C-alpha positions in Angstrom: -40.5 -29.6 -1.7 -39.1 -28.3 -4.9 -36.4 -25.6 -4.6 -37.0 -24.1 -8.0 -40.7 -23.7 -7.2 -39.9 -22.1 -3.9 -37.4 -19.7 -5.5 -39.9 -18.8 -8.2 -42.7 -18.1 -5.7 -40.3 -15.9 -3.6 -39.1 -14.0 -6.7 -42.8 -13.3 -7.6 -43.6 -12.3 -4.0 -46.1 -15.1 -3.7 -45.4 -16.1 -0.1 -46.2 -15.0 3.4 -44.5 -14.9 6.8 -46.0 -16.7 9.8 -46.3 -14.5 13.0 -43.4 -16.5 14.5 -41.2 -16.0 11.5 -41.9 -12.3 11.6 -40.9 -12.2 15.3 -37.7 -14.2 14.6 -36.8 -12.0 11.7 -37.0 -8.9 13.8 -35.1 -10.5 16.7 -32.4 -11.6 14.3 -32.4 -8.2 12.7 -32.9 -9.7 9.2 -34.4 -7.7 6.3 -37.0 -9.3 4.1 -34.7 -8.6 1.2 -31.9 -10.5 2.9 -34.1 -13.5 3.4 -35.3 -13.4 -0.2 -31.7 -13.1 -1.5 -30.6 -16.0 0.7 -33.3 -18.4 -0.7 -33.3 -17.2 -4.3 -29.7 -16.6 -5.1 -27.9 -19.4 -3.2 -30.5 -21.4 -1.5 -30.1 -25.2 -0.9 -32.4 -27.5 0.9 -30.7 -29.0 3.9 -33.5 -31.0 5.4 -37.0 -32.0 4.3 -39.9 -32.7 6.6 -42.5 -34.5 4.6 -44.4 -35.7 7.7 -44.5 -32.4 9.6 -47.9 -32.2 11.3 -48.3 -28.6 10.1 -47.8 -29.8 6.5 -44.8 -30.6 4.3 -41.9 -28.2 4.9 -38.1 -27.9 4.5 -35.1 -26.1 5.8 -33.3 -24.0 3.3 -29.8 -22.6 3.8 -28.8 -19.4 2.0 -26.4 -16.5 2.3 -27.0 -12.8 2.2 -23.9 -10.6 2.2 -21.8 -13.7 3.1 -24.0 -14.2 6.2 -25.7 -17.7 6.6 -29.5 -17.7 7.0 -31.7 -20.7 7.7 -35.3 -20.4 6.4 -38.0 -23.0 7.2 -40.6 -23.0 4.5 -43.9 -24.9 4.1 -47.3 -24.9 2.5 -50.3 -23.5 4.3 -53.5 -25.4 4.5 -55.4 -22.6 2.7 -55.2 -21.8 -1.0 -55.0 -18.6 -3.0 -56.2 -18.8 -6.6 -56.5 -22.6 -6.3 -52.8 -22.9 -5.3 -51.2 -23.7 -2.0 -49.6 -20.7 -0.3 -45.9 -20.8 0.5 -45.2 -19.7 4.1 -42.0 -18.8 5.9 -42.4 -20.7 9.2 -39.3 -19.5 10.9 -36.0 -17.8 10.0 -32.7 -17.5 11.9 -28.9 -17.4 11.8 -27.4 -20.8 12.5 -25.2 -20.6 15.6 -23.6 -22.7 18.2 -24.5 -24.9 20.0 -27.4 -25.9 17.8 -25.3 -25.6 14.6 -21.5 -26.3 14.4 -21.5 -24.6 10.9 -24.3 -23.5 8.6 -24.8 -27.1 7.2 -24.1 -29.2 10.3 -26.2 -29.7 13.4 -24.5 -29.6 16.8 -24.5 -32.6 19.0 
């Protein structure tokens, strides 16, 4: 997945949240603006999942107000205006034990 394209689509509001991502966002107490800021201003792709059974996706690390946020993004199967739709699959704050720091998976 192309980070510049992802950032452009988010800036233009051309994306959607999965039901799961919406639940996680609320549980993590993350505002939509924080998620957008994390991806658009400082986002970096940490992992890519080209063979994801749900479709190509990636894990993006970004920061909002110095707080790390992980956002898993992918393409939906459906199209809007003959273009694939970007979907936020899940979103969370990376924490122990799963993550030793925002960029490193735990053991």
